C-alpha positions in Angstrom: 15.8 111.4 207.4 13.7 110.0 210.2 12.1 106.7 209.3 8.4 107.1 208.1 5.8 105.1 209.9 4.9 103.1 206.8 6.5 102.3 203.5 4.6 101.5 200.3 5.4 97.9 199.2 7.9 97.9 202.1 10.5 99.6 200.0 13.3 101.3 201.9 14.6 104.3 199.9 18.0 104.6 201.6 18.8 100.9 201.4 17.7 100.7 197.7 19.8 103.8 196.8 22.9 102.4 198.6 22.5 99.1 196.8 22.2 100.8 193.4 25.3 103.0 194.0 27.3 100.0 195.2 26.4 98.0 192.1 26.8 101.0 189.7 23.3 100.6 188.4 20.3 102.9 188.0 17.2 101.9 190.0 14.4 100.0 188.2 11.3 99.7 190.3 9.8 96.2 190.2 6.7 97.3 192.0 5.8 100.0 189.4 7.6 98.9 186.2 8.0 100.9 183.0 5.3 99.0 181.3 1.6 99.2 180.3 0.4 97.9 183.6 1.6 101.1 185.3 0.0 103.2 182.6 -3.5 101.9 182.4 -5.9 99.1 183.4 -8.8 99.6 180.9 -7.9 101.9 178.0 -4.5 102.2 176.4 -3.3 105.7 175.5 -3.9 106.8 171.9 -0.2 107.5 171.5 2.9 105.3 171.8 4.6 105.7 175.1 8.3 105.6 175.6 9.8 105.4 179.1 12.7 107.8 179.3 15.0 108.9 182.1 15.5 112.7 182.6 19.0 112.6 181.2 17.6 111.1 178.0 15.2 114.1 177.7 17.6 116.9 178.4 21.2 117.7 179.0 21.0 119.2 182.5 18.1 117.6 184.5 17.2 119.1 187.8 14.6 118.5 190.5 14.0 122.3 190.8 15.0 125.1 188.6 15.0 128.5 190.4 13.0 127.1 193.2 9.4 125.7 193.2 6.5 127.7 191.9 2.8 127.2 191.0 3.8 128.3 187.5 6.0 125.2 187.1 3.0 122.9 186.4 1.3 122.0 183.1 -1.3 119.2 183.0 -0.4 117.2 180.0 -2.5 114.5 178.4 -4.1 113.0 181.5 -7.5 114.1 183.0 -5.9 115.0 186.3 -6.4 118.8 186.4 -7.5 118.2 190.0 -4.1 116.8 190.9 -2.2 119.5 189.1 -4.3 122.2 190.8 -3.5 120.7 194.2 0.2 120.7 193.2 -0.1 124.4 192.4 -1.5 125.0 195.8 1.2 122.9 197.4 4.0 124.9 195.7 2.9 128.0 197.6 3.8 126.6 201.0 7.3 125.5 201.6 6.5 124.0 205.0 4.0 121.7 203.2 5.9 120.7 200.1 9.1 119.9 202.0 7.1 117.2 203.8 5.8 115.7 200.5 9.3 116.0 198.9 11.5 115.0 201.9 15.2 116.0 201.9 14.9 117.5 198.5 18.4 118.8 198.4 19.8 115.3 198.8 17.5 114.1 196.0 18.7 116.8 193.6 21.1 116.0 190.8 24.7 116.7 191.7 26.8 117.4 188.6 30.0 117.3 190.7 29.2 113.7 191.9 27.4 112.0 189.0 28.4 108.6 190.4 26.1 109.3 193.4 23.0 109.5 191.1 21.0 106.2 191.3 17.8 107.1 189.4 15.7 106.7 192.5 13.4 109.2 194.3 10.9 109.1 197.1 7.8 111.1 198.2 5.5 111.1 201.1 1.7 111.2 201.2 -0.8 111.2 204.1 -3.1 108.2 203.9 -5.8 107.7 206.5 -3.7 109.0 209.3 -0.3 107.7 208.3 2.5 109.2 206.2 3.4 106.7 203.5 6.8 106.8 201.9 6.6 106.0 198.1 9.8 105.0 196.2 10.0 105.4 192.4 12.5 105.2 189.6 13.0 108.1 187.3 11.7 106.5 184.1 8.9 108.8 182.9 6.3 108.4 180.1 7.2 110.4 177.0 6.3 110.9 173.3 8.8 112.1 170.8 11.3 113.1 173.5 8.7 115.1 175.6 7.0 114.3 178.8 3.4 113.3 178.0 1.8 113.9 181.4 2.4 116.5 184.1 5.5 118.6 183.4 7.2 121.9 184.1 7.3 124.9 181.7 11.1 124.4 181.9 12.3 121.3 180.0 14.9 120.3 182.5 12.8 120.6 185.7 11.3 117.3 186.9 9.8 117.6 190.4 6.2 117.7 189.1 6.6 114.7 186.8 8.3 112.6 189.5 5.7 113.6 192.1 2.9 112.6 189.7 4.5 109.2 189.1 4.7 108.6 192.9 1.1 109.5 193.2 0.2 107.3 190.3 2.0 104.4 192.0 0.1 105.0 195.2 -3.2 104.9 193.2 -2.2 101.8 191.2 -1.6 103.4 187.8 -1.6 106.7 185.8 -5.1 105.9 184.5 -6.4 105.8 188.1 -5.6 109.5 188.3 -8.0 110.3 185.4 -10.7 112.2 187.2 -10.7 113.1 190.9 -11.1 115.7 193.5 -8.6 118.4 194.3 -9.6 118.4 198.0 -8.5 114.7 198.2 -5.1 115.4 196.7 -4.6 118.4 199.1 -5.4 116.2 202.1 -3.0 113.6 200.8 -0.3 116.3 200.6 -1.0 117.9 204.0 -3.0 115.6 206.3 -5.3 118.6 206.9 -9.2 118.7 206.7 -11.1 120.1 203.8 -14.4 122.0 203.9 -16.5 122.3 200.7 -18.7 125.3 199.9 -21.4 125.4 197.3 -21.1 128.9 196.0 -24.2 128.6 193.8 -26.3 127.8 196.9 -27.0 129.7 200.1 -26.6 133.5 199.8 -23.0 133.9 198.6 -24.1 135.5 195.3 -26.9 137.6 196.7 -26.0 138.7 200.2 -23.1 141.2 200.7 -22.9 140.1 204.4 -22.5 136.4 203.5 -20.0 137.2 200.8 -17.9 139.5 203.1 -17.9 136.8 205.8 -16.8 134.2 203.3 -14.0 136.4 202.0 -12.7 137.1 205.6 -12.8 133.4 206.3 -10.9 132.5 203.2 -8.4 135.3 203.8 -7.8 133.9 207.3 -7.4 130.4 205.9 -4.9 131.7 203.3 -2.9 133.8 205.7 -2.5 130.8 208.1 -1.2 128.5 205.5 -4.4 126.9 204.1 -5.0 125.9 200.5 -8.0 126.7 198.4 -9.3 125.4 195.0 -12.5 125.8 193.0 -14.4 124.6 189.9 -17.6 125.1 187.9 -20.0 122.1 188.1 -20.9 121.1 184.6 -24.6 120.3 183.9 -23.9 117.1 182.0 -21.0 114.9 180.6 -21.3 116.8 177.3 -20.9 120.1 179.3 -17.5 119.0 180.6 -14.6 121.3 179.6 -16.9 123.7 177.7 -15.8 127.3 178.0 -18.0 130.0 179.5 -18.3 133.4 177.6 -15.7 134.8 180.2 -13.1 132.1 179.4 -13.6 129.8 182.4 -13.6 126.0 181.8 -16.4 123.9 183.3 -15.6 120.8 185.3 -12.0 122.0 185.5 -10.1 122.5 188.8 -8.4 125.9 189.5 -6.1 126.7 192.3 -6.3 129.9 194.3 -2.8 131.5 194.5 -3.6 134.7 196.4 -6.3 136.6 198.2 -6.0 140.3 198.9 -7.7 143.5 199.8 -6.4 145.6 196.9 -6.2 149.4 197.1 -7.6 151.2 194.1 -8.0 154.9 193.3 -5.9 157.8 194.6 -4.8 158.1 198.2 -5.6 161.2 200.1 -2.7 163.7 200.6 -2.7 163.0 204.3 -0.3 160.1 205.0 -3.0 158.4 207.1 -5.6 158.6 204.3 -7.3 155.5 203.1 -8.0 154.5 199.5 -10.8 152.2 198.5 -10.1 148.5 198.7 -11.4 145.7 196.5 -11.8 142.1 197.6 -9.6 140.3 195.0 -8.7 136.7 194.4 -6.0 135.3 192.1 -6.5 132.0 190.2 -4.4 129.6 188.2 -5.5 127.3 185.4 -3.4 124.0 185.5 -3.3 124.1 181.7 -1.0 127.1 181.9 -3.3 129.1 179.6 -7.0 129.9 179.1 -7.6 132.8 181.5 -10.6 134.9 182.8 -11.8 137.5 180.2 -14.0 139.6 182.5 -13.2 142.6 184.7 -9.7 142.7 186.0 -8.4 140.2 183.5 -4.7 140.8 182.6 -5.2 143.5 180.0 -8.5 145.0 181.2 -8.8 148.8 181.7 -9.6 148.3 185.4 -5.8 147.9 186.1 -5.4 151.6 185.2 -6.9 152.4 188.7 -4.0 150.6 190.4 -0.6 152.1 191.0 2.5 150.7 189.3 4.0 149.8 192.6 0.9 147.9 193.6 0.9 146.0 190.3 4.5 145.0 191.0 3.6 143.9 194.5 0.8 141.8 193.1 3.1 140.2 190.5 0.8 141.1 187.7 2.0 139.7 184.3 0.2 140.5 181.1 0.6 137.1 179.3 -1.4 134.0 178.8 0.2 132.0 181.6 -3.0 130.6 183.1 -2.9 133.0 186.2 -5.4 135.8 186.5 -7.1 138.1 189.1 -10.8 138.7 189.5 -13.0 140.3 192.1 -14.4 138.1 194.8 -17.9 139.0 193.8 -17.2 137.7 190.2 -15.5 134.6 191.7 -18.7 133.8 193.8 -20.9 134.4 190.7 -18.9 132.4 188.2 -17.5 129.4 190.2 -20.0 126.9 191.7 -17.9 125.1 194.3 -14.8 125.7 196.4 -12.7 123.3 198.5 -11.0 124.9 201.5 -8.1 123.1 203.2 -7.8 124.1 206.8 -4.3 123.9 208.3 -5.6 123.8 211.9 -3.1 124.9 214.5 -2.7 122.2 217.2 0.4 123.7 218.8 0.1 125.3 222.2 3.2 127.4 221.5 1.4 129.7 219.2 -0.1 133.2 219.1 -2.9 131.9 216.8 -6.0 130.0 218.0 -5.1 126.5 219.1 -7.4 123.5 218.4 -7.4 120.4 220.4 -7.3 117.5 218.0 -8.4 113.9 218.7 -8.8 111.1 216.2 -9.8 107.5 216.0 -9.3 104.8 213.3 -12.4 102.7 212.8 -13.9 100.0 210.5 -17.3 99.4 209.1 -17.5 95.6 209.1 -20.3 93.1 208.4 -21.3 90.4 210.9 -24.5 88.3 211.2 -24.6 88.9 215.0 -26.4 92.2 215.6 -24.1 92.9 218.7 -21.0 92.4 216.6 -22.1 94.0 213.3 -20.6 97.4 212.6 -22.0 98.2 209.3 -25.6 99.2 209.9 -26.2 101.9 207.3 -27.7 105.4 207.7 -30.6 106.4 210.0 -33.1 105.3 207.4 -32.3 101.7 208.4 -33.8 101.9 211.8 -33.3 98.2 212.8 -29.5 98.3 212.1 -28.4 101.9 212.4 -27.2 101.6 216.1 -25.0 98.7 215.1 -22.5 101.2 213.6 -19.4 102.2 215.5 -20.2 104.8 218.2 -17.9 107.5 219.6 -18.5 109.7 222.6 -17.0 113.2 223.3 -17.6 116.0 225.7 -18.1 119.8 225.1 -16.8 121.4 228.3 -17.5 125.1 227.4 -20.9 126.6 227.7 -20.9 126.6 223.9 -18.1 125.5 221.5 -17.5 125.4 217.8 -16.7 121.7 216.9 -15.0 120.6 213.7 -15.6 117.0 212.5 -14.0 115.2 209.6 -14.9 111.7 208.5 -12.7 110.2 205.9 -13.0 106.8 204.2 -10.3 104.6 202.8 -9.1 105.7 199.3 -10.9 103.4 196.8 -8.8 104.3 193.7 -6.6 101.2 193.9 -9.6 99.1 193.2 -10.4 100.7 189.8 -8.5 98.0 188.0 -11.0 95.5 189.5 -14.0 97.5 188.2 -14.7 99.2 191.5 -12.9 102.3 192.9 -15.9 104.6 193.5 -16.2 106.2 196.9 -19.0 105.0 199.2 -21.7 107.4 200.3 -20.8 108.3 203.9 -21.9 110.7 206.6 -22.6 110.8 210.4 -25.2 111.6 213.0 -24.6 113.4 216.3 -26.8 112.7 219.4 -26.7 114.5 222.7 -26.7 111.8 225.4 -26.7 111.4 229.2 -23.9 112.9 231.1 -22.9 109.5 232.5 -23.3 107.4 229.4 -20.6 104.7 229.2 -22.4 102.1 227.0 -23.5 101.9 223.4 -26.9 103.3 222.3 -29.3 100.5 221.2 -32.4 102.5 220.6 -33.5 106.2 220.8 -34.9 107.0 224.2 -34.5 110.6 225.0 -31.2 111.1 223.1 -31.5 114.2 221.0 -30.3 114.1 217.4 -28.6 117.5 217.2 -27.0 117.3 213.7 -26.9 115.2 210.6 -23.9 115.7 208.2 -24.3 115.7 204.4 -24.3 112.1 203.0 -22.3 112.2 199.9 -19.9 110.0 197.8 -16.8 112.0 198.6 -13.8 110.6 200.3 -14.2 112.9 203.2 -17.2 114.7 204.9 -16.6 117.8 207.0 -18.8 119.7 209.4 -18.6 122.8 211.6 -21.2 123.0 214.4 -21.8 125.1 217.5 -22.6 122.7 220.3 -23.8 123.4 223.8 -22.1 122.0 226.9 -22.7 118.3 227.4 -21.9 114.8 226.1 -22.4 113.7 222.5 -22.2 110.5 220.5 -21.0 110.5 216.9 -22.2 107.6 214.7 -20.3 107.5 211.4 -22.1 105.4 208.7 -22.2 104.4 205.1 -25.5 105.1 203.4 -26.2 101.5 202.8 -25.7 98.7 205.4 -23.4 95.8 204.8 -20.4 97.7 203.4 -16.9 97.0 204.7 -14.2 99.7 204.8 -11.8 101.6 207.0 -12.2 105.2 208.1 -10.6 107.9 210.2 -12.7 110.2 212.4 -11.2 113.5 213.5 -12.5 115.9 216.1 -11.3 119.5 216.8 -12.5 121.3 219.9 -11.3 124.2 222.0 -10.7 122.0 225.0 -9.9 118.2 225.4 -13.1 116.3 224.8 -12.3 112.8 226.1 -13.0 111.4 222.6 -13.2 107.6 222.6 -15.2 104.7 221.2 -18.1 103.1 223.1 -17.3 99.4 223.0 -19.5 97.8 225.6 -23.2 97.1 225.1 -23.9 96.8 228.9 -22.1 96.1 232.1 -19.9 93.1 232.1 -20.7 90.0 234.1 -17.9 89.5 236.6 -17.2 87.5 239.7 -17.8 90.7 241.7 -21.1 91.4 240.0 -22.2 87.8 240.7 -21.5 88.3 244.4 -22.8 91.9 244.8 -25.6 91.7 242.3 -25.9 92.4 238.6 -28.0 95.4 237.4 -31.6 94.4 236.7 -33.1 97.6 235.2 -32.0 100.6 233.2 -33.7 103.9 234.1 -33.2 107.2 232.2 -34.1 110.5 233.8 -34.4 114.0 232.3 -34.4 117.0 234.5 -35.7 119.9 232.4 -36.3 123.0 234.5 -36.1 124.4 238.0 -37.9 127.6 239.1 -38.7 129.6 242.1 -35.9 128.4 244.4 -33.6 130.3 246.7 -33.5 131.6 250.2 -35.7 134.3 251.6 -34.2 137.7 251.9 -31.3 136.9 249.5 -30.3 140.0 247.4 -29.3 137.9 244.3 -30.3 134.5 243.0 -28.4 131.3 243.9 -25.8 129.6 241.7 -28.0 126.6 240.8 -26.9 123.1 239.9 -28.6 119.7 239.9 -27.4 116.5 241.5 -29.0 113.2 240.6 -28.3 110.3 242.9 -29.1 106.6 242.3 -27.7 103.9 244.5 -24.0 104.9 244.7 -24.0 106.9 241.4 -24.0 110.7 241.3 -24.5 112.9 238.2 -24.0 116.7 238.5 -25.0 119.4 236.1 -23.2 122.6 235.2 -23.8 125.7 237.4 -26.3 128.4 236.4 -25.2 131.6 238.2 -27.4 134.1 240.1 -30.8 132.9 239.1 -33.9 131.5 240.8 -34.9 129.6 237.7 -32.9 127.7 235.1 -33.3 125.3 232.2 -30.9 122.3 232.6 -32.0 119.6 230.2 -29.7 117.2 232.1 -30.0 113.5 231.3 -28.7 110.6 233.3 -28.9 106.8 232.8 -28.6 104.3 235.7 -28.0 100.6 235.6 -29.7 99.6 238.8 -29.3 96.6 241.1 -31.8 97.6 243.8 -34.9 98.7 241.9 -36.8 99.5 245.2 -34.4 102.3 246.1 -35.7 105.7 245.0 -33.9 108.1 242.7 -33.0 111.4 244.5 -32.9 114.7 242.5 -31.4 117.6 244.5 -31.1 121.3 243.8 -28.0 123.0 245.2 -26.6 126.5 245.5 -22.9 126.6 244.6 -20.8 128.7 247.1 -17.1 129.5 247.6 -16.8 128.1 251.1 -19.4 125.3 250.9 -22.4 124.4 248.8 -25.9 124.9 250.2 -28.8 122.4 249.8 -32.0 124.0 248.5 -34.4 121.1 248.1 -35.0 117.7 246.6 -37.6 115.3 245.1 -37.6 111.5 245.3 -38.7 109.3 242.4 -40.2 105.9 243.4 -38.0 102.9 243.2 -39.6 101.6 240.0 -40.8 104.6 238.1 -42.8 103.9 235.0 -42.1 105.5 231.7 -43.5 109.0 231.6 -44.5 110.5 228.3 -45.4 113.7 230.0 -43.1 115.9 232.0 -44.0 116.2 235.7 -43.7 119.4 237.7 -42.9 118.4 241.3 -42.5 120.6 244.3 -39.1 120.6 246.0 -38.9 119.5 249.6 -36.3 120.4 252.2 -34.6 117.7 254.3 -37.6 117.6 256.6 -40.4 118.9 254.5 -40.1 122.6 253.6 -37.0 124.3 255.0 -37.9 127.4 256.9 -35.3 129.4 255.0 -36.1 128.1 251.5 -38.6 129.1 248.9 -40.8 126.1 247.8 -39.5 125.8 244.2 -40.7 123.5 241.4 -38.7 121.1 239.3 -39.7 119.6 236.0 -38.8 115.9 235.5 -39.4 113.3 232.9 -38.6 109.5 233.2 -37.6 108.6 229.7 -37.5 104.9 230.1 -37.3 102.2 232.7 -36.4 99.0 230.9 -35.5 95.4 231.7 -31.8 95.2 231.0 -32.2 92.1 228.9 -34.2 94.2 226.3 -31.0 95.9 225.3 
């Protein structure tokens, strides 16, 4: 096994196992002992726990019995249905669970070599960008010779109980797993990103188009290896785990184990004939019982419309095993929330859509110096908001779908200290100047294009179509003055040059002292160009804008075959010679060489202009004889003393 990047408590599985075999002893984990401190931190269980090794609970212990299945799991006496539902999802994907349970064949009991068994196991979880290797011993909580928490429906199968123990060690105790979010566990198992849907909002229950689009999206997610879970939001604490008239449990996590377009009715005699197809979804209750009682439940008459071969292909079992089918329409109508884990393809050697992934590790940290403080709170806190970390990226296509995930550090380990709740987090995205290299200190022309939800979840996810240009993401906690680590991940179609903005303004160097330090910051917005081109031309020019200030040049994208175009191009200049004018030129992009169409010159020290100015383009020497006298719309957003930043 290749060495993991990090080990919990710095425990090395291979070295510990070798030491136990050499000494002829079974491993006892000093970092997560078989004692009350590993079970709880506030409330002791209502039953007396005995710590037993698997060979004390059955005669033939195994890690897996007949492979791994979502049917293996039963929740037990801990309120971690969210974790068990995530395990059910994990069991569906071998490529995922073999990462969480590394080298499982070597960890399996070997009856031919019992002396090689050392009572030690290890599992791996993705934590804020790193895979963490967690070592445990095999002593498990039991009552009267039976496992008390997560267990398999086969008495001698132990993968789920051991996985739960490793996850409890990562969280600090078993009690720390009492209550949680399925999406968090799925991310810990996969390192993927999770998108949440509120099925009781929007139009998923009323619009057939929205419902169909969601089904196709989820079908695509499932076919490409993604994981899906769902639940019904209770109205109050007293409403938790109440059962609906159709047998569904409120506040209880369910895993989605299949999505399918199912043929119903008789096929036409023609071999190419089509039968009707229903949008169907299969669910599993982590309790291993309590199923859906509505249409298409296990014994409902609707199954008479489905052929025997199709039933066999679907794996339909008429028993109370916790797994059931329902129509997608009923699913949208009965469940209130769904968490969708995207396994995004980042490999270029693939026939599927490839995403370009970039990520940064950041910290919200308090400091009394405004230029060093990195915990400014949300946009409501105007005076401190821009003190948060800032990250810039570029959208290179004319329009691109961008996926953004902001995840905070897991707080569960702090539950024993009376804390442990997630912070309310979110982010803002601003469209900025094409040549921005320094942090934003105040809003001056930057466009706020999107605000994510602000919520006390461990991760916030957003999908957004963005136009070509440069953008700054500002991740924040809702309140200022909070310290925590986070990871920010960005998925785009093309590389985006994603990086943190670290500098507030140009550095003072020996060179700048000799050649002059910038004295003024000027922001310019070029909005629109119209009526330009050359007389007698059959088609419009390929327009682009070039803004020149001192030795700096900013170019826009090209608008093809048009005499008029809206650019909305912004540029920011740190200027040494404030008497030198700013030149804005309009060019025609050509294969052999570009052609100059006209320009305007802004005065060396332009004042802030609240109104846009429509200026006439001039040729190199007044109007060019060949050029049409076009107009260009310009706005000077700000012209500030550098010290005001």
